[in-house]
Structures are given as structure tokens and as C-alpha cells.
N, C-alpha and C positions, 0 to 999 in steps of 0.2 A: 675908278671905270676906263681899264685899257681900249689902244684906238681900235682893236680888233676883236671882235667876237671871237673866242677862242673854240677851235676845233677838239675840243671835247671827247673823252678823256685826254688830260694833258700828261707825260711823260709814262703814256702805254705805247706798249708796241701794238698798232695793230695789221692786220692781216689787209696786205694789198694786193697782194698775185701771189703762185706757187713759189717761195723761198724768199717772199718779200714781206717785210712791215716796214710801216711808216710809223714814225713816234713827230706826235706834236707838242712843239717847248710853248716855254709864256716866250709873251715879248719881252724885248729887247730896244731901246735907244740906239742909233746910230747916230756918228758924229757927221753933219754933212756942214759948208760952207757957214760963214754969217754967225757963228755959233748954234744953227739949226740943231735940232735933234729929233729924228727921224724916227717913227717907231716900225717896227717889223713884227710879225709874228713869226717864231722858229720851226723848224721841220727838219729830222734827218732820216733817214731809209737805210733799213737793217736787210743786207742779203745774205742769206743760208747758201754756205758752196755747197758743191756736190760730197765733200769730204766732214762737213756738216760744222768746219769753219766759219765762222762772222765776219764780212764786212762792211763795216761802218762809214757812211758817206755822211759828209757835214754834221760832225758831231756838234748836239745841242748840249746845255749847261746841265751837267748831270748832277742827279740827284737819288738820293738811296734806293727808294724804289724803282727806281729806272734798273740803276747798277742790278741792282737783286732781280729784276728780270731776265736783262741783257746776259747774265752769267749763267742763270736757265737755261737759256736757248741752246749755249753752245760756247766754245772759246772765240773769243774774239783774235782775228789774225790780222786784220785789215785798218786801217785808221787812214781815212780819205779826204782829207781837205781840197773840196774843184774848184776853187776860184780864189784870187786874193784877197777878199771879203769874207768867205767860211772858211775860216780857221783857230778864231780865236780861243775856242775848246779844247781842242787837239792838245795841248800841255795837261790839262787834268785826266781827259783818258786815259792819254797813255801810262800818267804816273797809276792808274788802276788797274791798266791793263799792260803793263811794261812788256808784254811777249807780241804786242802788237809792232807790226814794221810798218809805219807812217809814209803817204804818199802825195803830195804836194802839187798844185798848180805852180805854174811857171810867176815868179815874181813874189810870193808869199817871203819868201828869206829876207828880200829888201823891204818889204811894208812892214814885217813885225818887228824888225832891227831898231833897239831900241825900244819895244814898246811892250814885248813879252817875246820870253824865251822857249824857241820851239825844238823839240827833240829833235835828233837826225834826221832822216828823211831819204825819201826817192822824187825826181820829181816828175810830174809825169808829162808824155808824149801822145803822138798821134799814135800809139801802137799798144794796146795792153801789154802789158808785164805777165813775162812767166806766171804769175803767181795765181791771175785769176784768167789769160788766156782761154780763149774756147766757152769760159760758161760768161763772161762778161766783156762786151767789145767796149774801147771808147774810142774819140775821137777826141784832139785838142783844137778849140775854136781860139785863132791866135789874137791878141788886141793889143796898142801901145797903151795902155791904163789897164787893162783887166783881163787875163784870158780864162777860158773856162774851161774844164772835163766835161764833154756828156761820155754817160755809161747806157747800158744798153744789156740787162739782163737775159739773156737767151731765153732759158726755160720759161719765165712769164713773159717773154715780149714786152717789158717794161721800160722804157727808157727814163731816163733818171738826170735833171739837172738842178740849177739854184737860182740863176736868176738871167740867163736867156729867154725867162718864160716868168714873167708874174703874173699872178690870175688873181685881183684880191674879189669878192665876191660885194658887191654894193651892200647888200643887209648884212654885213659883217664889219664894215666900216660904220664905228660910231660917232662918227664926226663929218658935218658936211666942209668941213675945210680938208679932209682926207680924201675923201670922194673927188672933189675938184680938184684936188692935186691927181689924184691916180689917174683920173681922164684927160688930164694935160699931158701926163706923162705915159699915158697907152698902156696903162695895168691893170684896166679892172674886165672881169669878164662881163660878157661871154667874149672880149674880143684884148686878151690881155694879152702881152707882149713884152721883149727886153723895153724896159725904161728910154724914155729918150734919149738922156743922156747917154746912156749905156751904147744903145744903137749910133749915136754920133761918135762917139769912139771908133768903131771898123772904117769909117767912112772912105783912109787910104789902102786899106787892103780888102774892099767890100768882096773883089772875085776867090779871093781864099776865103773868106768866111763861110759866102755861099755855097763854095765846093763844099767844107765841112758839113755845114747843113741839111745841105742834099743827101751825105753820108748819113744823117741820122734818119731822113726821112726814109732811106732806101733800105734802114734795116726791117720796116715793115711792125712798127710794134703795135700793140691793141692798147696797152694805157702808157703813159707819161706823169709824172709826176715831179712836181716843182717844190722850191722852197718855201713859197711863199703862195700862198692862195688854193683854188680850187683845183686839184690834177683831174686830169682826165680819165677817161674809163670808157674802153671800149668804140670809141673814135679819134685813137689818138693820133694817124697818119693826117687827117682833115685836118687835126687842132694843128697839130704840127706844120703843116704847109702854108694854111691860116695865120698863124702867129709869127712865121720866120718870110710874112709877103715883102715885106723890109728888104729882103736879100736875095732873097731866093725867087728868078723871076717863077 
């Protein structure tokens, strides 16, 4: 049994907004201190740009059916690793789509060194690159441990993030241990937030983080999707302000 009830069907692009699809993938286990393996469901986001090309955010483990579905949707032009945790499958996707340009959050090269060879790419900043400026906005929330790029697809008014909000639904958590741990970490729906340890890393630059998160709210999105847990549909501004209250007054 997996730790989390999956958002079936897996490895299938599911419409989330105009020009946006989410793809829920298999559960993975991440290494934590003291030899602990922590399970996480996975999710990537696919955006179709105005010229039909595809922008893939936080690629999950590829399988044949998913890759075929993506090929049917259009040309994969961009692969995006939005923070230094969500990068692992970038090389596999680049082998499949060598024409795609890779974009990385700061710190990924250092984290991946000695663990996995990353394709060459561009480091994300607080400003959208020319390749998708005007269609996808972005801000970089900087941190000494993990920096995360947050995106906003203008046409669908969708915010796309990974770990700055985690929103696990208790009914989908198949273990009392993980339900308790999730509540301690502050990542359980309906009050999902960034995990408490992640929030703590921003304590020295809280003002800068607050300004970047205020910018996310100022986009006035209609929906928000994160890598882990229930997305927000129809009430995204209120949910973002609630979730970011640890930094935004």
C-alpha cells in the first residue's frame, strides 16, 4: 500500500485550465536525516504556449504512455526544475526531448553534483526569460537552503508552485503516522502551507520573501496548483494569502 491515495489516473495529462494540464505521477520516497524515507506523491504541470510549444514544470518519472501523450500535445520546448528538490528527472526528459531548453532554480547544480549529471541550462531569476515572458510570469523566492521559482500562466490565471504550499488531504493519507507528521509540519488540507522546516530557512530574509509572495498574490490568480496535494480552484487569492500568512502580514 502506498502512503498516499493517488490522484488517479496517473501519468495522464488532465486539463486544469485553458492551456494547462496536470499530470499526477507515482509516489516516491525522499531521503531525510537519520535514514528516514519520506513518501511524496508527484505531479508535473504542462503549459501550452501561444505558438503551440510545451513548457514542462517539475517533470515526473517518464513512462511510455505519458511520453506518447506529451508528443501528441506538441513540441516540448522547455523543461523547468523550479527548486533544488524538484530536478531529478530532468536528464531523462532531456534525452527524450533533446531540443528542449532546460531552466533550473538556483542551487540545483550544487545539489546534483556527484549525484546526477544535469543537462546544460539557464538559472532562473526573478524575471521571466524572453522565451516565455508575456505569457508566464515568475518570481524567485530566495532562500539559503532552497530557492523556489513560482510561476503564473496569464491566459488561465494559474499559479504554479511546488513546495511553498503542500496541501495533503487527510482522507488520502493511508497512515496515522503521516497524518500526525503532516499536521505537525503544517501541510495538511484545508490549511496547507510550506513545511515548518522549509519556512524556518527563510527567517533571515523574511522581508524579501514576503515581498515576493505578495507579488504572487498580486497576480490575482483564479487557481493554484502545487506538486503535493489538493490544488485550489476558484478561490486561489484567499487560499494563497492564508497559506502565506507566515510571511505576509
